[in-house]
C-alpha positions as a Python dict, from the first residue, in 0.01 Angstrom:
ca = {
    (1, 'M'): (0, 0, 0),
    (2, 'A'): (-367, 82, -59),
    (3, 'D'): (-595, -213, 5),
    (4, 'A'): (-893, -100, -203),
    (5, 'Q'): (-911, -441, -371),
    (6, 'L'): (-937, -646, -50),
    (7, 'N'): (-1266, -830, -78),
    (8, 'L'): (-1523, -845, 200),
    (9, 'E'): (-1423, -1203, 288),
    (10, 'Y'): (-1080, -1077, 402),
    (11, 'R'): (-1002, -1207, 754),
    (12, 'K'): (-1340, -1379, 766),
    (13, 'E'): (-1220, -1627, 1030),
    (14, 'V'): (-1152, -1330, 1263),
    (15, 'L'): (-1430, -1090, 1168),
    (16, 'S'): (-1713, -1344, 1189),
    (17, 'R'): (-1648, -1383, 1563),
    (18, 'F'): (-1564, -1012, 1598),
    (19, 'F'): (-1903, -899, 1464),
    (20, 'E'): (-2090, -1177, 1640),
    (21, 'L'): (-1975, -1021, 1970),
    (22, 'I'): (-2051, -669, 1847),
    (23, 'H'): (-2400, -776, 1742),
    (24, 'S'): (-2464, -910, 2093),
    (25, 'G'): (-2317, -595, 2255),
    (26, 'E'): (-2033, -777, 2431),
    (27, 'S'): (-1693, -631, 2520),
    (28, 'F'): (-1391, -842, 2425),
    (29, 'Y'): (-1019, -841, 2354),
    (30, 'V'): (-821, -920, 2040),
    (31, 'I'): (-482, -1092, 2060),
    (32, 'G'): (-220, -1092, 1787),
    (33, 'A'): (156, -1140, 1753),
    (34, 'P'): (388, -866, 1616),
    (35, 'S'): (361, -803, 1238),
    (36, 'V'): (46, -1014, 1215),
    (37, 'G'): (-158, -733, 1060),
    (38, 'K'): (-360, -580, 1347),
    (39, 'T'): (-328, -228, 1202),
    (40, 'R'): (-430, -342, 854),
    (41, 'L'): (-731, -519, 1006),
    (42, 'M'): (-829, -203, 1195),
    (43, 'D'): (-796, 5, 876),
    (44, 'F'): (-1006, -249, 687),
    (45, 'L'): (-1276, -240, 955),
    (46, 'L'): (-1302, 138, 950),
    (47, 'G'): (-1268, 191, 576),
    (48, 'D'): (-932, 365, 626),
    (49, 'N'): (-755, 122, 393),
    (50, 'V'): (-843, 292, 64),
    (51, 'D'): (-597, 525, -106),
    (52, 'A'): (-719, 880, -42),
    (53, 'A'): (-610, 978, -395),
    (54, 'S'): (-825, 709, -553),
    (55, 'K'): (-1118, 837, -759),
    (56, 'D'): (-1309, 512, -729),
    (57, 'P'): (-1615, 544, -502),
    (58, 'F'): (-1609, 325, -194),
    (59, 'D'): (-1835, 256, 100),
    (60, 'R'): (-1649, 321, 425),
    (61, 'H'): (-1900, 107, 614),
    (62, 'A'): (-1904, -187, 370),
    (63, 'V'): (-1745, -430, 618),
    (64, 'K'): (-1999, -351, 890),
    (65, 'K'): (-2285, -392, 644),
    (66, 'H'): (-2147, -722, 523),
    (67, 'Y'): (-2154, -872, 872),
    (68, 'L'): (-2433, -680, 1048),
    (69, 'G'): (-2672, -592, 768),
    (70, 'E'): (-2770, -241, 657),
    (71, 'V'): (-2992, -148, 952),
    (72, 'Q'): (-2766, -274, 1233),
    (73, 'A'): (-2456, -131, 1065),
    (74, 'S'): (-2600, 221, 1046),
    (75, 'A'): (-2685, 209, 1418),
    (76, 'T'): (-2339, 78, 1520),
    (77, 'W'): (-2043, 316, 1539),
    (78, 'L'): (-1687, 183, 1558),
    (79, 'V'): (-1473, 441, 1739),
    (80, 'R'): (-1097, 409, 1703),
    (81, 'V'): (-905, 532, 2010),
    (82, 'D'): (-539, 605, 1937),
    (83, 'L'): (-356, 603, 2272),
    (84, 'N'): (-51, 751, 2100),
    (85, 'R'): (-235, 1083, 2116),
    (86, 'L'): (-178, 1087, 2492),
    (87, 'S'): (149, 1247, 2602),
    (88, 'Q'): (400, 1048, 2805),
    (89, 'E'): (312, 1248, 3116),
    (90, 'H'): (-57, 1311, 3153),
    (91, 'D'): (-345, 1310, 3397),
    (92, 'W'): (-532, 988, 3316),
    (93, 'S'): (-861, 1107, 3461),
    (94, 'F'): (-869, 1424, 3250),
    (95, 'H'): (-681, 1349, 2928),
    (96, 'F'): (-822, 999, 2880),
    (97, 'Y'): (-1184, 1112, 2885),
    (98, 'E'): (-1107, 1408, 2660),
    (99, 'L'): (-945, 1162, 2418),
    (100, 'L'): (-1258, 944, 2421),
    (101, 'L'): (-1482, 1243, 2353),
    (102, 'S'): (-1265, 1368, 2067),
    (103, 'S'): (-1248, 1013, 1923),
    (104, 'V'): (-1628, 991, 1906),
    (105, 'L'): (-1634, 1342, 1758),
    (106, 'F'): (-1389, 1230, 1488),
    (107, 'A'): (-1605, 922, 1420),
    (108, 'C'): (-1892, 1159, 1332),
    (109, 'S'): (-1698, 1279, 1028),
    (110, 'K'): (-1698, 925, 888),
    (111, 'H'): (-2077, 898, 881),
    (112, 'P'): (-2316, 1048, 626),
    (113, 'E'): (-2419, 1393, 749),
    (114, 'T'): (-2778, 1338, 857),
    (115, 'G'): (-2968, 1555, 1104),
    (116, 'S'): (-2889, 1318, 1389),
    (117, 'V'): (-2518, 1303, 1308),
    (118, 'K'): (-2500, 1682, 1291),
    (119, 'E'): (-2673, 1714, 1629),
    (120, 'I'): (-2435, 1463, 1788),
    (121, 'E'): (-2134, 1637, 1632),
    (122, 'T'): (-2247, 1977, 1765),
    (123, 'M'): (-2307, 1835, 2113),
    (124, 'L'): (-1969, 1659, 2126),
    (125, 'A'): (-1780, 1962, 1996),
    (126, 'D'): (-1934, 2175, 2271),
    (127, 'L'): (-1865, 1920, 2546),
    (128, 'D'): (-1509, 1858, 2429),
    (129, 'S'): (-1443, 2233, 2424),
    (130, 'R'): (-1579, 2267, 2779),
    (131, 'V'): (-1359, 1981, 2899),
    (132, 'I'): (-1045, 2128, 2740),
    (133, 'Q'): (-1112, 2474, 2882),
    (134, 'S'): (-1192, 2347, 3230),
    (135, 'K'): (-904, 2098, 3263),
    (136, 'D'): (-1117, 1960, 3545),
    (137, 'T'): (-1100, 1585, 3613),
    (138, 'L'): (-1452, 1544, 3750),
    (139, 'M'): (-1606, 1751, 3471),
    (140, 'A'): (-1424, 1545, 3206),
    (141, 'H'): (-1569, 1225, 3351),
    (142, 'R'): (-1921, 1363, 3397),
    (143, 'L'): (-1943, 1518, 3050),
    (144, 'F'): (-1815, 1198, 2890),
    (145, 'E'): (-2076, 1004, 3085),
    (146, 'M'): (-2349, 1246, 2977),
    (147, 'A'): (-2245, 1228, 2611),
    (148, 'M'): (-2248, 846, 2610),
    (149, 'N'): (-2590, 830, 2776),
    (150, 'T'): (-2732, 1075, 2523),
    (151, 'I'): (-2589, 898, 2219),
    (152, 'C'): (-2688, 549, 2336),
    (153, 'Q'): (-3027, 622, 2488),
    (154, 'S'): (-3162, 928, 2306),
    (155, 'Y'): (-3024, 845, 1962),
    (156, 'R'): (-3040, 465, 2010),
    (157, 'L'): (-2691, 408, 1872),
    (158, 'K'): (-2438, 140, 1963),
    (159, 'L'): (-2087, 267, 2040),
    (160, 'C'): (-1792, 30, 2016),
    (161, 'F'): (-1459, 175, 2136),
    (162, 'L'): (-1157, 12, 1969),
    (163, 'F'): (-848, 58, 2188),
    (164, 'D'): (-546, -5, 1967),
    (165, 'E'): (-203, -107, 2109),
    (166, 'F'): (-352, -119, 2458),
    (167, 'D'): (-94, -331, 2644),
    (168, 'E'): (88, -46, 2820),
    (169, 'P'): (-228, 152, 2905),
    (170, 'Y'): (-387, -166, 3039),
    (171, 'K'): (-95, -207, 3277),
    (172, 'K'): (-73, 158, 3383),
    (173, 'M'): (-427, 294, 3380),
    (174, 'P'): (-560, 366, 3733),
    (175, 'R'): (-810, 112, 3861),
    (176, 'E'): (-1076, 380, 3914),
    (177, 'I'): (-1077, 452, 3538),
    (178, 'F'): (-1151, 85, 3470),
    (179, 'A'): (-1433, 98, 3726),
    (180, 'Q'): (-1576, 412, 3567),
    (181, 'L'): (-1563, 260, 3219),
    (182, 'R'): (-1751, -42, 3352),
    (183, 'A'): (-2012, 188, 3512),
    (184, 'V'): (-2068, 379, 3187),
    (185, 'R'): (-2109, 50, 3005),
    (186, 'D'): (-2356, -80, 3265),
    (187, 'A'): (-2565, 236, 3230),
    (188, 'N'): (-2582, 164, 2855),
    (189, 'K'): (-2580, -213, 2856),
    (190, 'Y'): (-2546, -374, 2513),
    (191, 'R'): (-2524, -27, 2355),
    (192, 'L'): (-2174, 66, 2468),
    (193, 'F'): (-1883, -176, 2473),
    (194, 'Y'): (-1506, -196, 2448),
    (195, 'V'): (-1262, -389, 2228),
    (196, 'L'): (-898, -407, 2341),
    (197, 'F'): (-628, -487, 2084),
    (198, 'L'): (-348, -655, 2281),
    (199, 'R'): (-32, -859, 2233),
    (200, 'N'): (-62, -1039, 2565),
    (201, 'L'): (-339, -1184, 2779),
    (202, 'P'): (-494, -922, 3010),
    (203, 'E'): (-432, -1143, 3315),
    (204, 'T'): (-58, -1145, 3236),
    (205, 'L'): (-50, -767, 3195),
    (206, 'R'): (-224, -697, 3525),
    (207, 'K'): (-366, -893, 3816),
    (208, 'P'): (-740, -938, 3756),
    (209, 'T'): (-807, -836, 4118),
    (210, 'E'): (-677, -485, 4039),
    (211, 'N'): (-956, -413, 3789),
    (212, 'E'): (-1192, -698, 3865),
    (213, 'S'): (-1520, -559, 3730),
    (214, 'F'): (-1367, -452, 3396),
    (215, 'Y'): (-1168, -775, 3361),
    (216, 'E'): (-1490, -968, 3414),
    (217, 'L'): (-1639, -772, 3124),
    (218, 'I'): (-1381, -885, 2866),
    (219, 'S'): (-1221, -1202, 3007),
    (220, 'R'): (-1461, -1456, 2857),
    (221, 'N'): (-1440, -1318, 2504),
    (222, 'L'): (-1110, -1367, 2321),
    (223, 'V'): (-1067, -1315, 1947),
    (224, 'G'): (-732, -1431, 1809),
    (225, 'I'): (-562, -1283, 1504),
    (226, 'G'): (-336, -1545, 1356),
    (227, 'P'): (-161, -1572, 1021),
    (228, 'Y'): (-362, -1537, 700),
    (229, 'T'): (-574, -1815, 562),
    (230, 'R'): (-467, -1951, 225),
    (231, 'L'): (-717, -1736, 32),
    (232, 'D'): (-613, -1416, 212),
    (233, 'A'): (-244, -1497, 171),
    (234, 'L'): (-281, -1554, -203),
    (235, 'Q'): (-469, -1225, -234),
    (236, 'I'): (-190, -1037, -52),
    (237, 'I'): (77, -1210, -264),
    (238, 'Q'): (-98, -1086, -578),
    (239, 'H'): (-105, -733, -431),
    (240, 'L'): (271, -760, -378),
    (241, 'E'): (323, -883, -733),
    (242, 'R'): (140, -581, -876),
    (243, 'R'): (314, -341, -643),
    (244, 'K'): (663, -479, -710),
    (245, 'N'): (593, -555, -1077),
    (246, 'F'): (716, -909, -1024),
    (247, 'S'): (499, -1204, -1132),
    (248, 'L'): (503, -1547, -971),
    (249, 'T'): (372, -1879, -1091),
    (250, 'Q'): (84, -2033, -897),
    (251, 'E'): (330, -2296, -772),
    (252, 'K'): (551, -2028, -616),
    (253, 'R'): (251, -1851, -463),
    (254, 'E'): (149, -2176, -294),
    (255, 'W'): (507, -2228, -180),
    (256, 'L'): (516, -1876, -30),
    (257, 'F'): (199, -1945, 164),
    (258, 'L'): (334, -2279, 288),
    (259, 'M'): (672, -2141, 400),
    (260, 'S'): (530, -1826, 563),
    (261, 'G'): (238, -2010, 718),
    (262, 'G'): (41, -1702, 615),
    (263, 'H'): (220, -1473, 863),
    (264, 'P'): (206, -1123, 699),
    (265, 'G'): (553, -1003, 800),
    (266, 'L'): (715, -1332, 705),
    (267, 'L'): (520, -1340, 379),
    (268, 'I'): (661, -1001, 275),
    (269, 'A'): (1015, -1098, 378),
    (270, 'L'): (1001, -1424, 182),
    (271, 'F'): (851, -1250, -120),
    (272, 'G'): (1139, -1001, -120),
    (273, 'T'): (1392, -1281, -100),
    (274, 'L'): (1217, -1483, -369),
    (275, 'S'): (1199, -1184, -605),
    (276, 'Q'): (1578, -1156, -589),
    (277, 'Q'): (1634, -1527, -641),
    (278, 'T'): (1698, -1626, -1002),
    (279, 'L'): (1763, -1993, -930),
    (280, 'P'): (1492, -2255, -861),
    (281, 'I'): (1336, -2261, -513),
    (282, 'S'): (1596, -2359, -256),
    (283, 'E'): (1555, -2567, 56),
    (284, 'P'): (1369, -2394, 345),
    (285, 'S'): (1694, -2379, 542),
    (286, 'W'): (1843, -2147, 275),
    (287, 'Y'): (1557, -1899, 313),
    (288, 'F'): (1573, -1919, 689),
    (289, 'K'): (1931, -1793, 677),
    (290, 'Q'): (1835, -1476, 484),
    (291, 'E'): (1852, -1166, 704),
    (292, 'S'): (1504, -1030, 625),
    (293, 'V'): (1348, -1365, 717),
    (294, 'A'): (1558, -1400, 1033),
    (295, 'E'): (1459, -1047, 1132),
    (296, 'E'): (1089, -1132, 1113),
    (297, 'F'): (1141, -1428, 1345),
    (298, 'R'): (1333, -1203, 1585),
    (299, 'K'): (1038, -960, 1586),
    (300, 'I'): (799, -1241, 1668),
    (301, 'W'): (1030, -1378, 1939),
    (302, 'N'): (1098, -1039, 2101),
    (303, 'G'): (725, -969, 2119),
    (304, 'L'): (660, -1277, 2332),
    (305, 'T'): (648, -1311, 2709),
    (306, 'E'): (893, -1541, 2887),
    (307, 'E'): (612, -1794, 2939),
    (308, 'E'): (540, -1796, 2566),
    (309, 'K'): (908, -1838, 2483),
    (310, 'D'): (938, -2124, 2732),
    (311, 'G'): (627, -2281, 2578),
    (312, 'L'): (772, -2267, 2226),
    (313, 'L'): (1104, -2408, 2344),
    (314, 'A'): (922, -2692, 2521),
    (315, 'F'): (729, -2756, 2197),
    (316, 'S'): (1056, -2769, 2000),
    (317, 'R'): (1185, -3037, 2242),
    (318, 'G'): (862, -3235, 2209),
    (319, 'D'): (789, -3167, 2577),
    (320, 'L'): (426, -3049, 2554),
    (321, 'A'): (367, -3122, 2923),
    (322, 'H'): (589, -2824, 3012),
    (323, 'I'): (375, -2574, 2816),
    (324, 'L'): (177, -2383, 3077),
    (325, 'P'): (-200, -2350, 3009),
    (326, 'A'): (-178, -1970, 2974),
    (327, 'A'): (111, -2003, 2726),
    (328, 'R'): (-76, -2265, 2524),
    (329, 'K'): (-384, -2041, 2520),
    (330, 'I'): (-205, -1736, 2384),
    (331, 'L'): (26, -1923, 2142),
    (332, 'T'): (-275, -2089, 1980),
    (333, 'A'): (-475, -1762, 1985),
    (334, 'K'): (-188, -1594, 1798),
    (335, 'G'): (-175, -1888, 1559),
    (336, 'L'): (194, -1957, 1623),
    (337, 'L'): (102, -2311, 1727),
    (338, 'R'): (-201, -2486, 1582),
    (339, 'P'): (-405, -2752, 1763),
    (340, 'D'): (-402, -3086, 1584),
    (341, 'G'): (-603, -3326, 1795),
    (342, 'R'): (-400, -3365, 2114),
    (343, 'D'): (-89, -3246, 1936),
    (344, 'L'): (34, -2902, 1827),
    (345, 'T'): (188, -2806, 1493),
    (346, 'P'): (397, -2499, 1400),
    (347, 'F'): (240, -2230, 1181),
    (348, 'S'): (540, -2244, 944),
    (349, 'P'): (798, -2515, 863),
    (350, 'L'): (1061, -2247, 928),
    (351, 'L'): (957, -2207, 1294),
    (352, 'P'): (1126, -2533, 1410),
    (353, 'L'): (1450, -2411, 1248),
    (354, 'F'): (1433, -2089, 1449),
    (355, 'L'): (1344, -2272, 1770),
    (356, 'A'): (1625, -2522, 1721),
    (357, 'A'): (1869, -2231, 1714),
    (358, 'Q'): (1715, -2090, 2032),
    (359, 'T'): (1720, -2430, 2205),
    (360, 'T'): (2096, -2457, 2161),
    (361, 'Q'): (2126, -2125, 2347),
    (362, 'T'): (1871, -2198, 2620),
    (363, 'P'): (1910, -2501, 2850),
    (364, 'P'): (1593, -2699, 2928),
    (365, 'P'): (1430, -2634, 3266),
    (366, 'K'): (1557, -2839, 3557),
    (367, 'K'): (1326, -3108, 3683),
    (368, 'V'): (1200, -3050, 4034),
    (369, 'Q'): (1285, -3346, 4252),
    (370, 'S'): (1006, -3472, 4471),
}
């Protein structure tokens, strides 16, 4: 589905903090649950969300300009790094840096072709070709370092690397690569920074002592992607109505938002179920039993760590004391549980139904006798 009609206030609660950190030149990490819309957000950020066949003119950098202003936006490049382009068996030290170079080279094609952009593109194409031909680890690192210094210091640009689906690479990447990335950043402080899109907290993926300097760089800055706000959810529902040629009343739109809690995957599943329902709206328990809705909850559940699962089960029993601090942190960052004073509330009224089913299968933890 093309998202050309998404307005610039889309995901404002996420992007306000996102661009605040970018403006200050800080590295950070973004946490989101499965099917919460991380890819759509990335596409929206980079202007990749518009239908290529559309004849309507669009500004690929409109989102940046909205949050950073015209001048800052033109001097800030968002570079998407797709780790899927790395083969299963590869030399991290060589292939990773070649991927970074080629990703910046690709980013050039998304900017208006000025003299500076053309010069940078020519330089990167030459360096990337030399790296590929050499297949030399040290040369790949040195040429990447040289390219970043030139772009940041000679051309006075800000480079923000967006590492999508970075959980596995974060666990497996050699510690020296993390140290080198930190060194390149330090040589270009506040002009080069990294954004990691993750499903889990970095400290649960890898011991912070194994990549201490890089972990220090991102650990204080967490941006959570939770379910949609009401306004975003209603906008997406109207997109679905047009796409499926199925109109809803405003009452049913509000009901969809309430039942889904704004979770994108659940919203689509419920819309599909509702569009096939000719009778008046049933009780939430009826919708929970539908396979498409149950499948979305399974996706959410299977994407959680054991600590997160234990935290949700403790919540379902009303035993908040047994939710570990790390689990509470990530569950609230993902928006699955919402702080309400000292209490927590579920993102959707269907979540307790799912957790009740899980609780009957999972015995509560045994109390440790003193």
